[in-house]
C-alpha atoms as one frame of an Amber mdcrd trajectory, in Angstrom:
protein
  -0.242  -0.044  -0.033   1.577   3.501  -1.095   2.035   5.998   1.833  -0.477
   8.509   1.599   0.607  10.375   4.235   3.446  11.236   2.236   1.684  12.229
  -0.857  -0.838  14.524   1.036   2.457  16.255   2.784   4.356  16.619  -0.493
   0.922  18.452  -1.977   0.949  20.533   1.323   4.270  21.513   0.468   3.583
  22.416  -2.708   0.078  24.372  -1.728   2.000  26.452   0.962   4.418  27.200
  -2.126   1.296  28.069  -4.247  -0.088  30.062  -1.783   3.055  32.011  -1.083
   2.961  33.468  -4.215  -0.736  34.769  -4.033  -2.218  32.129  -6.501  -5.187
  30.232  -5.550  -5.707  26.437  -5.336  -6.973  23.766  -3.281  -5.705  20.211
  -2.402  -7.830  17.388  -4.270  -7.545  14.249  -3.448  -4.264  13.146  -5.283
  -3.467  16.537  -7.217  -3.629  20.320  -6.405  -6.036  22.362  -8.115  -4.795
  25.747  -9.511  -7.307  28.687 -10.209  -6.245  31.513 -12.890  -8.252  33.656
 -14.887  -7.153  33.877 -18.458  -8.258  35.828 -21.259  -6.128  33.719 -23.927
  -9.301  32.536 -26.153 -11.233  35.578 -26.137  -9.274  38.776 -25.865 -11.079
  40.956 -23.512 -13.439  38.080 -21.983 -11.711  36.059 -19.275 -12.750  32.814
 -18.431 -11.461  30.550 -15.774  -8.999  27.669 -16.302  -8.348  25.189 -13.680
  -4.989  23.738 -14.059  -3.992  20.156 -12.228  -0.711  19.312 -10.800   0.709
  16.421  -9.043   4.474  17.868  -8.125   6.630  20.835  -7.551   7.926  21.112
 -10.813   4.640  21.359 -12.538   3.144  23.565 -10.444   6.473  26.117 -10.823
   5.991  25.261 -14.936   2.062  26.431 -14.333   2.622  29.371 -12.680   5.962
  30.344 -14.327   7.805  31.013 -11.257  10.879  28.767 -11.564  11.384  28.182
  -8.115  11.798  24.527  -9.685  15.550  25.046 -10.824  17.867  22.409  -8.950
  14.885  19.968  -7.520
Protein backbone atom coordinates (compact mmCIF):
# COMPACT_ATOMS: atom_id res chain seq x y z
CA UNK A 1 0.00 0.00 0.00
CA UNK A 2 1.43 3.43 -0.91
CA UNK A 3 2.31 5.86 1.85
CA UNK A 4 -0.62 8.28 1.55
CA UNK A 5 0.65 10.59 4.31
CA UNK A 6 3.82 11.24 2.32
CA UNK A 7 1.77 12.11 -0.75
CA UNK A 8 -0.42 14.47 1.27
CA UNK A 9 2.62 16.09 2.84
CA UNK A 10 4.10 16.72 -0.64
CA UNK A 11 0.81 18.24 -1.81
CA UNK A 12 0.66 20.48 1.28
CA UNK A 13 4.23 21.66 0.61
CA UNK A 14 3.27 22.49 -2.99
CA UNK A 15 0.11 24.29 -1.81
CA UNK A 16 2.13 26.32 0.68
CA UNK A 17 4.50 27.38 -2.11
CA UNK A 18 1.62 28.37 -4.39
CA UNK A 19 0.00 30.29 -1.51
CA UNK A 20 3.28 32.19 -1.01
CA UNK A 21 2.96 33.40 -4.62
CA UNK A 22 -0.65 34.49 -4.03
CA UNK A 23 -2.04 31.76 -6.29
CA UNK A 24 -5.47 30.34 -5.53
CA UNK A 25 -5.34 26.56 -5.22
CA UNK A 26 -6.89 23.62 -3.41
CA UNK A 27 -5.66 20.17 -2.45
CA UNK A 28 -7.83 17.53 -4.05
CA UNK A 29 -7.40 13.79 -3.41
CA UNK A 30 -4.18 13.19 -5.33
CA UNK A 31 -3.46 16.56 -6.97
CA UNK A 32 -3.62 20.31 -6.54
CA UNK A 33 -6.14 22.35 -8.52
CA UNK A 34 -4.83 25.80 -9.46
CA UNK A 35 -7.40 28.39 -10.49
CA UNK A 36 -6.41 31.22 -12.82
CA UNK A 37 -8.23 33.84 -14.84
CA UNK A 38 -7.01 33.94 -18.44
CA UNK A 39 -8.07 35.72 -21.58
CA UNK A 40 -6.11 33.49 -23.97
CA UNK A 41 -9.16 32.22 -25.83
CA UNK A 42 -11.09 35.44 -26.32
CA UNK A 43 -9.14 38.65 -25.69
CA UNK A 44 -11.16 40.98 -23.50
CA UNK A 45 -13.32 38.11 -22.26
CA UNK A 46 -11.49 36.36 -19.42
CA UNK A 47 -12.38 32.82 -18.46
CA UNK A 48 -11.34 30.68 -15.53
CA UNK A 49 -8.96 27.83 -16.20
CA UNK A 50 -8.28 25.07 -13.68
CA UNK A 51 -4.88 23.40 -13.95
CA UNK A 52 -4.20 20.16 -12.10
CA UNK A 53 -0.67 19.42 -10.89
CA UNK A 54 0.88 16.58 -8.91
CA UNK A 55 4.48 17.74 -8.48
CA UNK A 56 6.42 20.82 -7.42
CA UNK A 57 7.94 21.09 -10.90
CA UNK A 58 4.49 20.99 -12.58
CA UNK A 59 3.20 23.62 -10.15
CA UNK A 60 6.10 25.98 -10.84
CA UNK A 61 5.69 25.46 -14.58
CA UNK A 62 1.98 26.19 -14.35
CA UNK A 63 2.54 29.55 -12.67
CA UNK A 64 5.89 30.36 -14.29
CA UNK A 65 7.77 31.04 -11.04
CA UNK A 66 11.05 29.25 -11.84
CA UNK A 67 11.50 28.10 -8.22
CA UNK A 68 11.88 24.49 -9.35
CA UNK A 69 15.44 25.04 -10.62
CA UNK A 70 17.84 22.65 -8.96
CA UNK A 71 15.11 20.31 -7.66
